[in-house]
N, CA, C and O atoms as CSV, one atom per row, in Angstrom:
chain,resi,resn,atom,element,x,y,z
A,1,UNK,N,N,0.842,-1.180,0.020
A,1,UNK,CA,C,0.019,-0.030,-0.009
A,1,UNK,C,C,0.897,1.209,0.016
A,1,UNK,O,O,1.935,1.232,0.678
A,2,UNK,N,N,0.477,2.234,-0.704
A,2,UNK,CA,C,1.219,3.487,-0.746
A,2,UNK,C,C,0.196,4.584,-0.655
A,2,UNK,O,O,-0.846,4.547,-1.310
A,3,UNK,N,N,0.521,5.604,0.201
A,3,UNK,CA,C,-0.364,6.752,0.367
A,3,UNK,C,C,0.483,8.016,0.469
A,3,UNK,O,O,1.500,8.033,1.164
A,4,UNK,N,N,0.079,9.031,-0.196
A,4,UNK,CA,C,0.727,10.332,-0.089
A,4,UNK,C,C,0.130,11.081,1.094
A,4,UNK,O,O,-1.062,11.391,1.096
A,5,UNK,N,N,0.940,11.371,2.088
A,5,UNK,CA,C,0.496,12.017,3.315
A,5,UNK,C,C,1.253,13.334,3.497
A,5,UNK,O,O,2.357,13.497,2.977
A,6,UNK,N,N,0.657,14.266,4.235
A,6,UNK,CA,C,1.322,15.504,4.554
A,6,UNK,C,C,1.894,15.407,5.983
A,6,UNK,O,O,1.387,14.663,6.822
A,7,UNK,N,N,2.980,16.192,6.235
A,7,UNK,CA,C,3.431,16.388,7.584
A,7,UNK,C,C,2.613,17.488,8.207
A,7,UNK,O,O,2.434,18.540,7.592
A,8,UNK,N,N,2.109,17.282,9.407
A,8,UNK,CA,C,1.223,18.230,10.062
A,8,UNK,C,C,1.846,18.663,11.365
A,8,UNK,O,O,2.295,17.843,12.166
A,9,UNK,N,N,1.867,20.006,11.568
A,9,UNK,CA,C,2.423,20.555,12.806
A,9,UNK,C,C,1.453,20.345,13.919
A,9,UNK,O,O,0.259,20.614,13.786
A,10,UNK,N,N,1.991,19.839,15.071
A,10,UNK,CA,C,1.153,19.592,16.236
A,10,UNK,C,C,1.910,20.013,17.467
A,10,UNK,O,O,2.600,19.191,18.070
A,11,UNK,N,N,1.805,21.268,17.865
A,11,UNK,CA,C,2.567,21.821,18.972
A,11,UNK,C,C,4.013,21.927,18.614
A,11,UNK,O,O,4.341,22.535,17.595
A,12,UNK,N,N,4.913,21.357,19.412
A,12,UNK,CA,C,6.363,21.353,19.106
A,12,UNK,C,C,6.831,20.149,18.308
A,12,UNK,O,O,8.032,19.957,18.117
A,13,UNK,N,N,5.897,19.345,17.844
A,13,UNK,CA,C,6.273,18.184,17.055
A,13,UNK,C,C,5.525,18.210,15.711
A,13,UNK,O,O,4.655,19.048,15.474
A,14,UNK,N,N,5.891,17.284,14.867
A,14,UNK,CA,C,5.237,17.132,13.567
A,14,UNK,C,C,4.768,15.699,13.455
A,14,UNK,O,O,5.461,14.787,13.904
A,15,UNK,N,N,3.655,15.492,12.890
A,15,UNK,CA,C,3.071,14.147,12.797
A,15,UNK,C,C,2.702,13.796,11.397
A,15,UNK,O,O,2.509,14.677,10.559
A,16,UNK,N,N,2.602,12.542,11.130
A,16,UNK,CA,C,2.116,12.017,9.864
A,16,UNK,C,C,1.028,10.999,10.219
A,16,UNK,O,O,1.162,10.256,11.192
A,17,UNK,N,N,-0.053,10.968,9.422
A,17,UNK,CA,C,-1.169,10.129,9.730
A,17,UNK,C,C,-1.011,8.801,9.013
A,17,UNK,O,O,-0.657,8.775,7.834
A,18,UNK,N,N,-1.268,7.691,9.708
A,18,UNK,CA,C,-1.282,6.383,9.097
A,18,UNK,C,C,-2.725,6.062,8.714
A,18,UNK,O,O,-3.593,6.046,9.587
A,19,UNK,N,N,-3.004,5.810,7.446
A,19,UNK,CA,C,-4.402,5.531,7.033
A,19,UNK,C,C,-4.961,4.315,7.756
A,19,UNK,O,O,-4.225,3.391,8.101
A,20,UNK,N,N,-6.269,4.326,7.981
A,20,UNK,CA,C,-6.965,3.212,8.666
A,20,UNK,C,C,-6.750,1.885,7.997
A,20,UNK,O,O,-6.530,0.903,8.707
A,21,UNK,N,N,-6.797,1.770,6.669
A,21,UNK,CA,C,-6.556,0.446,6.074
A,21,UNK,C,C,-5.184,-0.097,6.359
A,21,UNK,O,O,-5.004,-1.308,6.493
A,22,UNK,N,N,-4.206,0.792,6.454
A,22,UNK,CA,C,-2.834,0.331,6.790
A,22,UNK,C,C,-2.790,-0.150,8.206
A,22,UNK,O,O,-2.139,-1.153,8.499
A,23,UNK,N,N,-3.474,0.550,9.108
A,23,UNK,CA,C,-3.464,0.134,10.542
A,23,UNK,C,C,-4.160,-1.230,10.667
A,23,UNK,O,O,-3.710,-2.081,11.434
A,24,UNK,N,N,-5.227,-1.439,9.940
A,24,UNK,CA,C,-5.947,-2.714,9.998
A,24,UNK,C,C,-5.100,-3.840,9.472
A,24,UNK,O,O,-5.060,-4.929,10.044
A,25,UNK,N,N,-4.420,-3.570,8.375
A,25,UNK,CA,C,-3.554,-4.587,7.781
A,25,UNK,C,C,-2.418,-4.938,8.682
A,25,UNK,O,O,-2.067,-6.115,8.775
A,26,UNK,N,N,-1.802,-3.958,9.374
A,26,UNK,CA,C,-0.703,-4.226,10.243
A,26,UNK,C,C,-1.157,-4.813,11.590
A,26,UNK,O,O,-0.345,-5.400,12.305
A,27,UNK,N,N,-2.404,-4.667,11.935
A,27,UNK,CA,C,-2.903,-5.170,13.221
A,27,UNK,C,C,-2.518,-4.253,14.339
A,27,UNK,O,O,-2.400,-4.680,15.487
A,28,UNK,N,N,-2.309,-2.938,14.009
A,28,UNK,CA,C,-1.948,-1.944,14.993
A,28,UNK,C,C,-3.223,-1.263,15.501
A,28,UNK,O,O,-4.205,-1.141,14.768
A,29,UNK,N,N,-3.197,-0.809,16.797
A,29,UNK,CA,C,-4.319,-0.071,17.386
A,29,UNK,C,C,-3.899,1.338,17.760
A,29,UNK,O,O,-2.753,1.557,18.153
A,30,UNK,N,N,-4.790,2.278,17.646
A,30,UNK,CA,C,-4.473,3.648,18.066
A,30,UNK,C,C,-4.050,3.623,19.584
A,30,UNK,O,O,-4.668,2.939,20.400
A,31,UNK,N,N,-2.999,4.379,19.911
A,31,UNK,CA,C,-2.519,4.440,21.241
A,31,UNK,C,C,-1.446,3.415,21.574
A,31,UNK,O,O,-0.849,3.459,22.649
A,32,UNK,N,N,-1.202,2.490,20.644
A,32,UNK,CA,C,-0.172,1.489,20.801
A,32,UNK,C,C,1.192,2.081,20.700
A,32,UNK,O,O,1.371,3.024,19.930
A,33,UNK,N,N,2.210,1.580,21.449
A,33,UNK,CA,C,3.538,2.070,21.388
A,33,UNK,C,C,4.254,1.598,20.129
A,33,UNK,O,O,4.121,0.441,19.729
A,34,UNK,N,N,5.016,2.498,19.506
A,34,UNK,CA,C,5.824,2.099,18.319
A,34,UNK,C,C,7.202,2.722,18.518
A,34,UNK,O,O,7.367,3.636,19.325
A,35,UNK,N,N,8.176,2.228,17.787
A,35,UNK,CA,C,9.534,2.742,17.804
A,35,UNK,C,C,9.759,3.379,16.476
A,35,UNK,O,O,9.471,2.766,15.448
A,36,UNK,N,N,10.275,4.612,16.447
A,36,UNK,CA,C,10.644,5.325,15.247
A,36,UNK,C,C,12.147,5.353,15.161
A,36,UNK,O,O,12.807,5.844,16.076
A,37,UNK,N,N,12.711,4.832,14.073
A,37,UNK,CA,C,14.156,4.792,13.892
A,37,UNK,C,C,14.491,5.611,12.628
A,37,UNK,O,O,13.859,5.467,11.582
A,38,UNK,N,N,15.502,6.466,12.769
A,38,UNK,CA,C,16.007,7.186,11.612
A,38,UNK,C,C,17.234,6.454,11.136
A,38,UNK,O,O,18.194,6.273,11.885
A,39,UNK,N,N,17.203,6.027,9.871
A,39,UNK,CA,C,18.260,5.225,9.252
A,39,UNK,C,C,19.310,6.109,8.586
A,39,UNK,O,O,19.071,7.290,8.334
A,40,UNK,N,N,20.468,5.529,8.304
A,40,UNK,CA,C,21.551,6.308,7.714
A,40,UNK,C,C,21.251,6.828,6.348
A,40,UNK,O,O,21.870,7.806,5.930
A,41,UNK,N,N,20.314,6.216,5.604
A,41,UNK,CA,C,19.965,6.690,4.273
A,41,UNK,C,C,18.854,7.741,4.326
A,41,UNK,O,O,18.221,8.024,3.309
A,42,UNK,N,N,18.615,8.314,5.496
A,42,UNK,CA,C,17.626,9.380,5.747
A,42,UNK,C,C,16.203,8.904,5.551
A,42,UNK,O,O,15.341,9.667,5.114
A,43,UNK,N,N,15.958,7.662,5.870
A,43,UNK,CA,C,14.598,7.133,5.796
A,43,UNK,C,C,14.164,6.784,7.221
A,43,UNK,O,O,14.977,6.704,8.142
A,44,UNK,N,N,12.857,6.580,7.367
A,44,UNK,CA,C,12.302,6.256,8.680
A,44,UNK,C,C,11.808,4.793,8.731
A,44,UNK,O,O,11.262,4.272,7.758
A,45,UNK,N,N,12.006,4.181,9.838
A,45,UNK,CA,C,11.471,2.829,10.082
A,45,UNK,C,C,10.628,2.906,11.305
A,45,UNK,O,O,11.104,3.260,12.384
A,46,UNK,N,N,9.333,2.566,11.141
A,46,UNK,CA,C,8.446,2.559,12.280
A,46,UNK,C,C,8.003,1.072,12.521
A,46,UNK,O,O,7.553,0.370,11.616
A,47,UNK,N,N,8.166,0.658,13.796
A,47,UNK,CA,C,7.924,-0.766,14.058
A,47,UNK,C,C,7.406,-0.930,15.486
A,47,UNK,O,O,7.555,-0.036,16.319
A,48,UNK,N,N,6.798,-2.080,15.753
A,48,UNK,CA,C,6.399,-2.375,17.127
A,48,UNK,C,C,7.659,-2.743,17.927
A,48,UNK,O,O,8.582,-3.342,17.374
A,49,UNK,N,N,7.708,-2.405,19.181
A,49,UNK,CA,C,8.832,-2.798,19.994
A,49,UNK,C,C,8.819,-4.261,20.336
A,49,UNK,O,O,7.754,-4.845,20.533
A,50,UNK,N,N,9.956,-4.849,20.407
A,50,UNK,CA,C,10.059,-6.274,20.857
A,50,UNK,C,C,9.992,-6.294,22.388
A,50,UNK,O,O,10.368,-5.316,23.033
A,51,UNK,N,N,9.530,-7.365,22.958
A,51,UNK,CA,C,9.335,-7.454,24.390
A,51,UNK,C,C,10.702,-7.361,25.140
A,51,UNK,O,O,10.740,-6.861,26.264
A,52,UNK,N,N,11.765,-7.813,24.560
A,52,UNK,CA,C,13.054,-7.789,25.241
A,52,UNK,C,C,13.713,-6.395,25.237
A,52,UNK,O,O,14.743,-6.200,25.883
A,53,UNK,N,N,13.134,-5.443,24.525
A,53,UNK,CA,C,13.751,-4.100,24.495
A,53,UNK,C,C,13.435,-3.289,25.715
A,53,UNK,O,O,14.119,-2.304,25.991
A,54,UNK,N,N,12.422,-3.667,26.457
A,54,UNK,CA,C,12.017,-2.911,27.648
A,54,UNK,C,C,12.307,-3.644,28.930
A,54,UNK,O,O,12.139,-3.069,30.005
A,55,UNK,N,N,12.747,-4.920,28.868
A,55,UNK,CA,C,13.043,-5.664,30.078
A,55,UNK,C,C,14.391,-5.227,30.612
A,55,UNK,O,O,15.334,-5.031,29.845
A,56,UNK,N,N,14.485,-5.077,31.902
A,56,UNK,CA,C,15.802,-4.758,32.467
A,56,UNK,C,C,16.821,-5.860,32.271
A,56,UNK,O,O,16.476,-7.040,32.337
A,57,UNK,N,N,18.024,-5.510,32.040
A,57,UNK,CA,C,19.101,-6.530,31.952
A,57,UNK,C,C,19.343,-7.124,33.326
A,57,UNK,O,O,19.665,-6.419,34.283
A,58,UNK,N,N,19.183,-8.415,33.401
A,58,UNK,CA,C,19.433,-9.072,34.747
A,58,UNK,C,C,20.915,-9.207,34.963
A,58,UNK,O,O,21.685,-9.425,34.027
A,59,UNK,N,N,21.297,-9.076,36.197
A,59,UNK,CA,C,22.701,-9.306,36.563
A,59,UNK,C,C,22.989,-10.792,36.505
A,59,UNK,O,O,22.120,-11.624,36.765
A,60,UNK,N,N,24.225,-11.107,36.159
A,60,UNK,CA,C,24.618,-12.494,36.098
A,60,UNK,C,C,24.612,-13.086,37.505
A,60,UNK,O,O,25.030,-12.444,38.469
A,61,UNK,N,N,24.149,-14.271,37.596
A,61,UNK,CA,C,24.144,-14.961,38.939
A,61,UNK,C,C,25.543,-15.346,39.298
A,61,UNK,O,O,26.272,-15.945,38.508
A,62,UNK,N,N,25.919,-14.978,40.550
A,62,UNK,CA,C,27.233,-15.360,41.060
A,62,UNK,C,C,27.092,-16.594,41.902
A,62,UNK,O,O,26.318,-16.604,42.860
A,63,UNK,N,N,27.815,-17.628,41.575
A,63,UNK,CA,C,27.785,-18.906,42.321
A,63,UNK,C,C,29.056,-18.958,43.150
A,63,UNK,O,O,30.154,-18.968,42.595
A,64,UNK,N,N,28.929,-18.989,44.426
A,64,UNK,CA,C,30.094,-19.135,45.308
A,64,UNK,C,C,30.422,-20.596,45.606
A,64,UNK,O,O,29.552,-21.369,46.009
A,65,UNK,N,N,31.668,-20.957,45.406
A,65,UNK,CA,C,32.080,-22.319,45.607
A,65,UNK,C,C,32.414,-22.499,47.098
A,65,UNK,O,O,33.321,-21.848,47.617
A,66,UNK,N,N,31.689,-23.370,47.768
A,66,UNK,CA,C,31.872,-23.595,49.188
A,66,UNK,C,C,33.129,-24.431,49.445
A,66,UNK,O,O,33.559,-24.528,50.594
A,67,UNK,N,N,33.703,-25.008,48.468
A,67,UNK,CA,C,34.877,-25.813,48.646
A,67,UNK,C,C,36.160,-25.048,48.356
A,67,UNK,O,O,37.120,-25.634,47.855
A,68,UNK,N,N,36.199,-23.767,48.655
A,68,UNK,CA,C,37.434,-23.000,48.385
A,68,UNK,C,C,38.534,-23.465,49.322
A,68,UNK,O,O,38.237,-23.849,50.453
A,69,UNK,N,N,39.782,-23.447,48.904
A,69,UNK,CA,C,40.873,-23.884,49.811
A,69,UNK,C,C,41.067,-22.798,50.882
A,69,UNK,O,O,40.915,-21.599,50.649
A,70,UNK,N,N,41.412,-23.307,52.065
A,70,UNK,CA,C,41.659,-22.381,53.152
A,70,UNK,C,C,43.133,-22.011,53.167
A,70,UNK,O,O,43.999,-22.886,53.160
A,71,UNK,N,N,43.425,-20.687,53.187
A,71,UNK,CA,C,44.816,-20.244,53.278
A,71,UNK,C,C,44.968,-19.335,54.440
A,71,UNK,O,O,44.432,-18.226,54.440
A,72,UNK,N,N,45.706,-19.785,55.464
A,72,UNK,CA,C,45.876,-18.980,56.696
A,72,UNK,C,C,46.781,-17.828,56.517
A,72,UNK,O,O,47.013,-17.073,57.460
């Protein structure tokens, strides 16, 4: 699908409207979070975030060896 859209000023930001048929085809809902990426070739990539992008990085589990040698 291809649609010619205008950039619209909205306060201090600018928005572009995604047509309803495109939203239905993508399975996206209004109010849903998306990630906007600016690529090196000056194009935009808009995608849903993956679940692991928002999860905190867990610290590695430290296992202490109880059989350490005793050194006086």
